[in-house]
TORFI-892294 format. One record per residue (C-alpha): residue in one letter; residue number from 1; x, y, z. Coordinates in nm, 4 decimals. Example, Ala and Ser with C-alpha at 12.3 -4.5 7.8 and 13.67 -1.06 7.14 Angstrom:
# TORFI-892294
   r     k          X          Y          Z
   A     1     1.2300    -0.4500     0.7800
   S     2     1.3670    -0.1060     0.7140
# end
This chain:
# TORFI-892294
   r     k          X          Y          Z
   M     1   -12.5211     2.7919     4.4962
   Q     2   -12.6033     3.0049     4.7968
   S     3   -12.9701     3.0505     4.8861
   I     4   -13.0890     3.3900     5.0071
   M     5   -13.4274     3.5418     5.0732
   Y     6   -13.4693     3.8626     4.8755
   G     7   -13.1123     3.9869     4.8733
   K     8   -13.2076     4.3299     5.0076
   E     9   -12.9711     4.3598     5.2987
   P    10   -12.6151     4.4931     5.2615
   G    11   -12.3557     4.2243     5.3177
   E    12   -12.5633     3.9405     5.1719
   S    13   -12.4229     3.7596     4.8707
   F    14   -12.5267     3.6649     4.5214
   G    15   -12.3775     3.3454     4.3902
   E    16   -12.0324     3.2804     4.5239
   H    17   -11.8493     3.6003     4.4369
   Y    18   -12.0799     3.9028     4.4725
   Q    19   -12.1593     4.0925     4.7891
   I    20   -12.4514     4.3380     4.7951
   E    21   -12.3857     4.6965     4.8944
   R    22   -12.7334     4.8414     4.8373
   Q    23   -13.0516     4.8075     4.6331
   L    24   -13.0830     5.0622     4.3534
   A    25   -13.4219     4.9899     4.1979
   K    26   -13.7194     4.7558     4.1975
   R    27   -14.0024     4.6995     3.9522
   A    28   -14.2414     4.4101     3.8991
   G    29   -14.0244     4.1243     4.0223
   R    30   -13.6983     4.2777     3.9006
   Y    31   -13.4356     4.4171     4.1362
   T    32   -13.1189     4.6107     4.0652
   F    33   -12.8313     4.6086     4.3138
   L    34   -12.4950     4.7717     4.3539
   A    35   -12.2563     4.4971     4.4590
   R    36   -11.8885     4.4175     4.4880
   D    37   -11.7048     4.1404     4.3092
   L    38   -11.5102     3.9676     4.5900
   R    39   -11.2523     3.8426     4.3435
   S    40   -11.1585     4.1654     4.1678
   K    41   -11.2736     4.3966     4.4528
   S    42   -11.4483     4.6094     4.1886
   R    43   -11.8056     4.7280     4.1975
   V    44   -12.0636     4.5709     3.9676
   I    45   -12.4334     4.6056     3.8886
   I    46   -12.6493     4.2984     3.9453
   K    47   -12.9975     4.2674     3.8008
   R    48   -13.2147     3.9949     3.9490
   L    49   -13.5342     3.8498     3.8074
   F    50   -13.7508     3.6733     4.0669
   F    51   -14.0207     3.4193     3.9775
   G    52   -14.2758     3.5526     4.2251
   E    53   -14.6359     3.6696     4.2214
   E    54   -14.5528     3.9692     3.9997
   F    55   -14.3665     3.7591     3.7444
   E    56   -14.4769     3.7578     3.3783
   W    57   -14.3230     3.5357     3.1109
   D    58   -14.2480     3.8377     2.8901
   Q    59   -14.0119     3.9537     3.1655
   L    60   -13.8048     3.6373     3.1329
   K    61   -13.7828     3.6833     2.7560
   L    62   -13.6650     4.0429     2.7958
   F    63   -13.4235     3.9490     3.0763
   E    64   -13.2584     3.6732     2.8732
   R    65   -13.2478     3.8984     2.5672
   E    66   -13.0753     4.1727     2.7677
   A    67   -12.8116     3.9274     2.8865
   A    68   -12.7528     3.7861     2.5371
   T    69   -12.7368     4.1329     2.3817
   L    70   -12.4905     4.2745     2.6349
   K    71   -12.2723     3.9671     2.5942
   A    72   -12.2444     4.0387     2.2204
   L    73   -12.1758     4.4135     2.2550
   S    74   -11.8462     4.5907     2.3037
   H    75   -11.8593     4.9709     2.3136
   P    76   -11.7078     5.2161     2.5638
   G    77   -12.0463     5.3846     2.6061
   I    78   -12.2306     5.0614     2.6957
   P    79   -12.1993     4.8523     3.0177
   S    80   -12.0008     4.5318     2.9802
   Y    81   -12.1477     4.1864     3.0356
   L    82   -11.9734     4.0029     3.3215
   D    83   -12.1827     3.7062     3.4341
   F    84   -12.5222     3.5357     3.4208
   F    85   -12.6370     3.2561     3.6518
   D    86   -12.9333     3.0802     3.8117
   L    87   -13.0293     3.1983     4.1562
   D    88   -13.2061     2.9876     4.4192
   V    89   -13.4148     3.2389     4.6098
   A    90   -13.6516     3.1203     4.8776
   P    91   -13.9366     3.0641     4.8238
   G    92   -13.8755     3.0487     4.4479
   H    93   -13.6226     3.0681     4.1711
   G    94   -13.4631     3.3424     3.9634
   Y    95   -13.1768     3.4619     3.7457
   A    96   -12.9018     3.7159     3.7967
   L    97   -12.7251     3.9296     3.5355
   V    98   -12.3956     4.0928     3.6290
   Q    99   -12.2603     4.3906     3.4347
   S   100   -11.9930     4.6518     3.4843
   Y   101   -12.0577     4.9449     3.7154
   I   102   -12.0283     5.2963     3.5703
   P   103   -11.9482     5.5641     3.8315
   A   104   -12.1589     5.8401     3.6758
   K   105   -12.4872     6.0187     3.7420
   S   106   -12.7892     5.9933     3.5163
   L   107   -12.9134     6.2978     3.3260
   D   108   -13.2352     6.2732     3.5231
   A   109   -13.0478     6.2974     3.8530
   Q   110   -12.8426     6.5905     3.7271
   L   111   -13.1512     6.7798     3.6129
   K   112   -13.3214     6.7230     3.9463
   A   113   -13.0065     6.8535     4.1153
   G   114   -13.0501     7.1806     3.9259
   R   115   -12.8086     7.1380     3.6363
   T   116   -12.8987     7.3024     3.3056
   F   117   -12.7653     7.2251     2.9606
   S   118   -12.6651     7.4773     2.6949
   E   119   -12.7306     7.4255     2.3243
   A   120   -12.3642     7.3421     2.2654
   E   121   -12.3689     7.0815     2.5447
   V   122   -12.6850     6.9227     2.4068
   I   123   -12.5219     6.8968     2.0636
   D   124   -12.2160     6.7280     2.2167
   L   125   -12.4409     6.4912     2.4108
   A   126   -12.6498     6.4089     2.1031
   T   127   -12.3353     6.3427     1.9002
   A   128   -12.2069     6.0923     2.1566
   L   129   -12.5410     5.9139     2.1854
   L   130   -12.5857     5.8952     1.8093
   D   131   -12.2419     5.7357     1.7868
   I   132   -12.3659     5.4663     2.0256
   L   133   -12.6878     5.4234     1.8269
   C   134   -12.4922     5.3913     1.5033
   Y   135   -12.3012     5.1050     1.6640
   L   136   -12.6234     4.9367     1.7798
   H   137   -12.8391     4.9938     1.4730
   E   138   -12.5729     4.8966     1.2209
   R   139   -12.5142     4.5552     1.3748
   A   140   -12.6564     4.2450     1.2093
   P   141   -12.9215     4.2086     1.3337
   A   142   -12.9875     4.5675     1.4423
   V   143   -13.0137     4.6276     1.8172
   I   144   -13.2880     4.8715     1.9224
   H   145   -13.2752     5.0056     2.2773
   R   146   -13.6474     5.1024     2.2971
   D   147   -13.6223     5.2923     2.6260
   I   148   -13.3926     5.5929     2.5778
   K   149   -13.4693     5.8539     2.8435
   P   150   -13.2772     6.0764     3.0890
   S   151   -13.2599     5.8113     3.3616
   N   152   -13.0975     5.5637     3.1196
   I   153   -12.8219     5.8006     3.0103
   L   154   -12.5214     5.8492     3.2372
   L   155   -12.2818     6.1387     3.2145
   G   156   -11.9337     6.1202     3.3595
   D   157   -11.7325     6.4116     3.4935
   R   158   -11.6353     6.6837     3.2489
   T   159   -11.2866     6.6747     3.1045
   G   160   -11.1601     7.0083     2.9741
   N   161   -11.4078     7.1481     2.7229
   S   162   -11.5795     6.8120     2.6834
   I   163   -11.9257     6.7588     2.8284
   G   164   -11.7994     6.4343     2.9798
   T   165   -11.8202     6.0652     2.8933
   V   166   -12.1678     5.9588     2.7828
   Y   167   -12.3132     5.6138     2.8536
   L   168   -12.6347     5.4436     2.7462
   V   169   -12.7519     5.1904     3.0056
   D   170   -13.0453     4.9623     3.0959
   F   171   -13.0949     4.7299     2.8027
   G   172   -13.3916     4.5627     2.9711
   S   173   -13.6224     4.6612     2.6846
   V   174   -13.3782     4.5860     2.4037
   K   175   -13.4945     4.4284     2.0784
   T   176   -13.2875     4.2676     1.8049
   L   177   -13.4466     4.3272     1.4679
   T   178   -13.4051     4.0589     1.2051
   P   179   -13.4777     4.1418     0.8394
   Q   180   -13.7731     3.9034     0.8453
   A   181   -13.9286     4.0494     1.1586
   G   182   -13.9751     4.4071     1.0366
   G   183   -14.0551     4.5290     1.3878
   S   184   -14.1114     4.4194     1.7464
   L   185   -14.4311     4.2814     1.8935
   T   186   -14.3813     4.3764     2.2585
   V   187   -14.4898     4.7186     2.3805
   V   188   -14.2187     4.8560     2.6087
   G   189   -14.0785     5.2001     2.6776
   T   190   -14.1635     5.5084     2.8797
   Y   191   -14.4564     5.7395     2.8126
   G   192   -14.3458     6.0755     2.6775
   Y   193   -14.0356     5.9258     2.5147
   M   194   -14.2066     5.6573     2.3059
   P   195   -14.2784     5.7269     1.9371
   P   196   -14.6295     5.6591     1.8021
   E   197   -14.5312     5.3361     1.6278
   Q   198   -14.4058     5.1915     1.9566
   F   199   -14.7559     5.2193     2.1025
   G   200   -14.8724     5.0160     1.8048
   D   201   -14.6499     4.7166     1.8867
   R   202   -14.3946     4.8141     1.6226
   T   203   -14.0392     4.9337     1.6743
   V   204   -13.7713     5.0189     1.4182
   P   205   -13.4262     5.1819     1.4555
   A   206   -13.5748     5.5274     1.3902
   S   207   -13.7882     5.4749     1.7031
   D   208   -13.4743     5.5268     1.9138
   L   209   -13.4207     5.8593     1.7358
   F   210   -13.7604     5.9842     1.8535
   S   211   -13.6777     5.8861     2.2122
   L   212   -13.3398     6.0591     2.1891
   G   213   -13.5022     6.3724     2.0487
   A   214   -13.7591     6.3770     2.3298
   T   215   -13.4776     6.3328     2.5824
   L   216   -13.2846     6.6289     2.4418
   I   217   -13.6002     6.8410     2.4528
   Y   218   -13.6350     6.7543     2.8219
   L   219   -13.2792     6.8734     2.8806
   L   220   -13.3397     7.1990     2.6932
   T   221   -13.6802     7.2841     2.8402
   G   222   -13.6620     7.1244     3.1845
   Q   223   -14.0117     6.9877     3.1178
   H   224   -14.1215     6.6286     3.0668
   P   225   -14.2120     6.5822     2.6982
   A   226   -14.5614     6.4653     2.7920
   D   227   -14.6203     6.7968     2.9731
   L   228   -14.5417     7.0071     2.6663
   P   229   -14.8243     7.1011     2.4260
   Q   230   -14.8716     6.9084     2.1034
   V   231   -14.9462     7.0383     1.7543
   D   232   -15.0554     6.7819     1.4931
   Q   233   -14.9407     6.5022     1.7289
   R   234   -14.5921     6.6560     1.7481
   I   235   -14.4265     6.7858     2.0651
   D   236   -14.4383     7.1669     2.0483
   F   237   -14.1137     7.2597     2.2220
   E   238   -14.0235     7.5729     2.0248
   S   239   -14.2046     7.8212     2.2483
   A   240   -14.0224     7.6842     2.5535
   T   241   -13.6734     7.7221     2.4054
   H   242   -13.4520     7.9786     2.2378
   L   243   -13.2538     7.7582     2.0025
   S   244   -13.0882     7.8233     1.6717
   S   245   -13.3125     7.7534     1.3739
   T   246   -13.0883     7.4698     1.2538
   L   247   -13.0998     7.2796     1.5831
   T   248   -13.4739     7.3438     1.6059
   R   249   -13.5338     7.1918     1.2633
   W   250   -13.3022     6.9006     1.3438
   L   251   -13.4995     6.8238     1.6600
   Q   252   -13.8265     6.8553     1.4707
   R   253   -13.7139     6.5807     1.2356
   M   254   -13.5979     6.3657     1.5273
   I   255   -13.9442     6.3740     1.6889
   A   256   -14.1575     6.3721     1.3743
   P   257   -14.4631     6.1520     1.4441
   S   258   -14.4415     5.9927     1.1000
   L   259   -14.1488     5.7655     1.0176
   N   260   -14.1463     5.9159     0.6669
   Q   261   -14.0599     6.2580     0.8122
   R   262   -13.8074     6.1376     1.0685
   F   263   -13.4400     6.0718     1.0000
   S   264   -13.4205     5.7222     0.8573
   S   265   -13.1109     5.6226     1.0542
   A   266   -12.8809     5.7304     1.3346
   R   267   -12.6064     5.7769     1.0754
   E   268   -12.8205     6.0224     0.8787
   A   269   -12.9143     6.2131     1.1954
   L   270   -12.5501     6.2289     1.3043
   K   271   -12.4375     6.3552     0.9644
   A   272   -12.7033     6.6289     0.9670
   L   273   -12.5994     6.7330     1.3169
   Q   274   -12.2300     6.7438     1.2299
   Q   275   -12.2939     6.9476     0.9144
   R   276   -12.4950     7.1991     1.1125
   S   277   -12.2048     7.4352     1.1857
   V   278   -12.0819     7.4096     0.8260
   Q   279   -12.4263     7.4978     0.6938
   T   280   -12.4440     7.7968     0.9223
   T   281   -12.1299     7.9422     0.7664
   L   282   -12.2797     7.8936     0.4205
   K   283   -12.5685     8.1280     0.4896
   R   284   -12.5288     8.4544     0.2992
   K   285   -12.6774     8.7983     0.3185
   K   286   -12.9368     8.9080     0.0687
   P   287   -12.7691     9.0710    -0.2354
   V   288   -12.7901     9.4505    -0.2347
   G   289   -13.0765     9.5740    -0.4523
   S   290   -13.2575     9.2388    -0.4698
   K   291   -13.6376     9.2568    -0.4550
   V   292   -13.6743     8.8876    -0.3729
   E   293   -13.8605     8.8300    -0.0455
   L   294   -13.7409     8.5473     0.1785
   T   295   -13.8967     8.4594     0.5137
   Q   296   -13.8141     8.1576     0.7260
   D   297   -13.8537     8.0147     1.0723
   A   298   -13.8326     7.6705     1.2265
   H   299   -14.1514     7.5603     1.0495
   A   300   -14.1329     7.6991     0.6959
   L   301   -13.9238     7.8773     0.4357
   E   302   -14.0986     8.0929     0.1766
   I   303   -13.9521     8.2736    -0.1239
   V   304   -14.1464     8.5258    -0.3319
   V   305   -13.9952     8.6451    -0.6610
   P   306   -14.1577     8.9730    -0.7733
   P   307   -14.2474     9.0690    -1.1344
   V   308   -13.9571     9.0842    -1.3773
   R   309   -14.0357     9.4531    -1.4448
   V   310   -13.8074     9.5322    -1.1488
   S   311   -13.5112     9.4815    -1.3838
   M   312   -13.4493     9.6824    -1.7004
   G   313   -13.3548     9.3705    -1.8944
   G   314   -13.6820     9.2082    -1.8009
   L   315   -13.8724     9.5259    -1.8904
   F   316   -13.7198     9.5450    -2.2394
   G   317   -13.8078     9.1809    -2.2977
   I   318   -14.1652     9.2393    -2.1888
   A   319   -14.1912     9.5454    -2.4125
   F   320   -14.0775     9.3442    -2.7135
   I   321   -14.3258     9.0628    -2.6438
   G   322   -14.5979     9.3196    -2.5786
   V   323   -14.5480     9.4915    -2.9132
   F   324   -14.5429     9.1550    -3.0908
   A   325   -14.8577     9.0450    -2.9054
   I   326   -15.0388     9.3628    -3.0128
   A   327   -14.9419     9.3061    -3.3752
   W   328   -15.0324     8.9368    -3.3579
   N   329   -15.3741     8.9900    -3.2029
   S   330   -15.4496     9.2880    -3.4325
   F   331   -15.3906     9.0610    -3.7305
   L   332   -15.6243     8.8008    -3.5796
   V   333   -15.8969     9.0613    -3.5321
   T   334   -15.8649     9.1595    -3.8977
   W   335   -15.8641     8.7939    -4.0030
   C   336   -16.1763     8.7158    -3.8054
   G   337   -16.3506     9.0246    -3.9442
   I   338   -16.2850     8.9006    -4.2954
   A   339   -16.3874     8.5487    -4.1987
   L   340   -16.7206     8.6652    -4.0582
   A   341   -16.7989     8.8419    -4.3876
   A   342   -16.7595     8.5153    -4.5771
   P   343   -17.0706     8.3039    -4.6510
   F   344   -17.1712     8.0161    -4.4235
   P   345   -17.0200     7.7619    -4.3638
   I   346   -16.6851     7.8972    -4.4889
   N   347   -16.6853     8.1653    -4.2183
   V   348   -16.7182     7.8975    -3.9473
   V   349   -16.4258     7.7026    -4.0922
   F   350   -16.2091     8.0168    -4.0951
   L   351   -16.3027     8.0995    -3.7344
   L   352   -16.2228     7.7464    -3.6168
   F   353   -15.8933     7.7626    -3.8048
   S   354   -15.8015     8.0793    -3.6092
   L   355   -15.8540     7.9249    -3.2619
   P   356   -15.4936     7.7976    -3.2162
   F   357   -15.3632     8.1405    -3.3154
   W   358   -15.5929     8.3063    -3.0604
   A   359   -15.4539     8.0691    -2.7981
   A   360   -15.0992     8.1750    -2.8878
   G   361   -15.1997     8.5411    -2.8732
   A   362   -15.3644     8.4930    -2.5325
   T   363   -15.0500     8.3214    -2.4045
   M   364   -14.8374     8.6161    -2.5115
   V   365   -15.0743     8.8629    -2.3414
   G   366   -15.0725     8.6493    -2.0278
   G   367   -14.6924     8.6439    -2.0322
   V   368   -14.6776     9.0234    -2.0588
   L   369   -14.9275     9.0700    -1.7731
   F   370   -14.7469     8.8168    -1.5567
   G   371   -14.4150     8.9857    -1.6238
   L   372   -14.5633     9.3165    -1.5101
   F   373   -14.7874     9.2083    -1.2225
   G   374   -14.7284     8.8396    -1.1425
   R   375   -14.4957     8.6744    -0.8947
   V   376   -14.3676     8.3272    -0.8074
   R   377   -14.4097     8.1854    -0.4561
   L   378   -14.2089     7.8821    -0.3391
   R   379   -14.2960     7.7389     0.0013
   L   380   -14.1146     7.4681     0.1971
   T   381   -14.2540     7.3287     0.5211
   L   382   -14.1648     7.0361     0.7431
   T   383   -14.4070     6.8181     0.5481
   E   384   -14.4269     6.9430     0.1874
   I   385   -14.3030     7.1658    -0.0942
   S   386   -14.5309     7.3735    -0.3170
   Q   387   -14.4897     7.6448    -0.5798
   H   388   -14.7438     7.8774    -0.7417
   Y   389   -14.7714     8.1548    -0.9978
   E   390   -14.9809     8.4404    -0.8560
   M   391   -15.1467     8.7380    -1.0280
   F   392   -15.4432     8.9581    -0.9332
   G   393   -15.5402     8.7192    -0.6521
   F   394   -15.5381     8.4108    -0.8762
   R   395   -15.2989     8.1205    -0.8194
   R   396   -15.1789     7.8391    -1.0444
   A   397   -14.9602     7.5555    -0.9228
   V   398   -14.6305     7.5094    -1.1051
   A   399   -14.6583     7.1386    -1.0222
   P   400   -14.8588     6.9348    -0.7696
   S   401   -14.7290     6.9617    -0.4134
   S   402   -14.4815     6.6951    -0.3001
   Q   403   -14.3946     6.5526     0.0403
   R   404   -14.0838     6.6859     0.2109
   H   405   -13.9267     6.3398     0.2312
   E   406   -13.9536     6.3075    -0.1487
   I   407   -13.7035     6.5906    -0.2025
   T   408   -13.3772     6.4333    -0.3136
   K   409   -13.1720     6.6986    -0.4910
   L   410   -13.0975     7.0731    -0.4996
   E   411   -12.9362     7.1844    -0.8248
   I   412   -12.8050     7.4964    -0.9994
   T   413   -12.7709     7.4313    -1.3706
   K   414   -12.4967     7.5852    -1.5829
   T   415   -12.5431     7.8135    -1.8811
   Y   416   -12.5714     7.6180    -2.2046
   F   417   -12.6636     7.6855    -2.5677
   T   418   -12.8906     7.5108    -2.8157
   K   419   -13.0134     7.5687    -3.1708
   D   420   -13.3759     7.6574    -3.2412
   S   421   -13.5778     7.5431    -3.5428
   D   422   -13.4349     7.8282    -3.7503
   G   423   -13.0785     7.7352    -3.6624
   D   424   -13.0282     8.0344    -3.4335
   T   425   -12.8310     7.9964    -3.1105
   V   426   -13.0421     8.0084    -2.7942
   E   427   -12.8843     8.0748    -2.4543
   H   428   -13.0237     7.8908    -2.1514
   K   429   -12.9353     8.0738    -1.8325
   P   430   -12.8678     7.9060    -1.4941
   E   431   -13.1707     7.7685    -1.3127
   L   432   -13.2297     7.6840    -0.9469
   L   433   -13.4122     7.3501    -0.9213
   I   434   -13.5449     7.1444    -0.6304
   W   435   -13.6159     6.7857    -0.7342
   A   436   -13.8842     6.5797    -0.5596
   G   437   -13.8929     6.2531    -0.7481
   T   438   -13.9555     6.3493    -1.1117
   R   439   -14.1112     6.6855    -1.0216
   K   440   -13.9078     7.0020    -1.0158
   Y   441   -13.9630     7.3274    -0.8316
   G   442   -13.7632     7.6475    -0.8224
   F   443   -13.6741     7.9328    -1.0532
   F   444   -13.6202     7.7988    -1.3995
   R   445   -13.7573     8.0588    -1.6377
   G   446   -13.4133     8.2077    -1.7099
   G   447   -13.3119     8.5675    -1.6522
   T   448   -13.5592     8.6222    -1.3675
   L   449   -13.2889     8.6041    -1.1012
   S   450   -12.9362     8.7378    -1.1137
   P   451   -12.6382     8.5075    -1.0408
   P   452   -12.5901     8.6590    -0.6896
   E   453   -12.9591     8.5990    -0.6138
   L   454   -12.9408     8.2381    -0.7345
   D   455   -12.6302     8.1814    -0.5225
   W   456   -12.7927     8.3390    -0.2147
   L   457   -13.1208     8.1486    -0.2482
   S   458   -12.9481     7.8173    -0.3141
   K   459   -12.7444     7.8543     0.0067
   E   460   -13.0542     7.9406     0.2086
   I   461   -13.2519     7.6465     0.0688
   S   462   -12.9567     7.4099     0.1172
   H   463   -12.9262     7.5265     0.4763
   W   464   -13.2980     7.4774     0.5436
   L   465   -13.3319     7.1403     0.3715
   D   466   -12.9965     7.0012     0.4896
   L   467   -12.9160     6.9134     0.1276
   P   468   -12.5923     6.9747    -0.0678
   I   469   -12.5968     7.1905    -0.3799
   H   470   -12.5270     7.0133    -0.7094
   T   471   -12.3865     7.2155    -0.9990
# end
């Protein structure tokens, strides 16, 4: 095997078949060269690890893992493994990894050359990279890149309307994740593109999603992620971009600091991205005459349903309950007056006996007041869902708040009929329900919203949550 000094000069050789053209990179005892295979006359990339003063044993582990991983992979967006051999390098020893050469520029180089990326191009780029990540993460064991950033993504020349061929390179930080391991124990990556868990010596497939999201933000803003402001430990990129709300929310989930709020897999992230255009077409205009208030942005969606007195049907219902409540409570006043006139302790027994009836009367009065002056507020944010009844400045939660990641289902029920205790038929009108575990939120009091309003709100919520509608 041929001995060389540092292999820096053009024309020198690696092994028996590779001639150096130029050095591309160097870091801590590792060199990357562009070379030519003298047998096939094709260009190749050679990575060399040198056992010198800067050498650390973790580097050898990563170097051997990169070689073994590339040898097992076969994807058009990933460099191909070609060769691996010992290298006698005076005054020490080393290894060389040979992989295919990809004639394309990195995203980092293109940005520095002045190229900008539109929202449509970023979506195309994300789709291609997620396809690569699906291939890596769905292997057994899963392969985690751990260093996705603009300089490790190559983009070939455009072809027609396509953004060009996308490649993910530099697997020098790769980790294979066995079911028993649960995460990695070596901190690698690049500041600004590393998720919080990676700083804590733990890496999972969703960690690559954070790095991809940070990379896309760099393309859209032209600013390094670490230079952008942070809000609640999350990169605040919204003020530096003018993106559609759907892409904004998708990116927010990609870079969520908590794994519970991030997409759980590349497949899930890809599906959400591909459904984005479909969801946009599902958005509908507010029905004419509706008094429902809906506000939304990239951070929250809020729906306020006003009192039912805005509809004549609701007003007639309230009037009926109001008249019955007056009669009911008038009877109770008379009853209590008679009870008070009775001798002790009979009067106390009568008053205690009337308490449940007073509770029923108070409930009816409360229902009438709420129908005239109350409203329902449903609020969805990136982290939680909450719903309250509001009246005269007072609020009461419909159910305890739930975490956003607990939401599993959006449903519109159908009209159905049941029999009450007297055998009369009772109609149950359609309801709009958001399920978070066993808790439900939405508009399920029947008759409050018209069918067009239910249809409109369900489409808006489905669009915001990236959830299908079940009927």
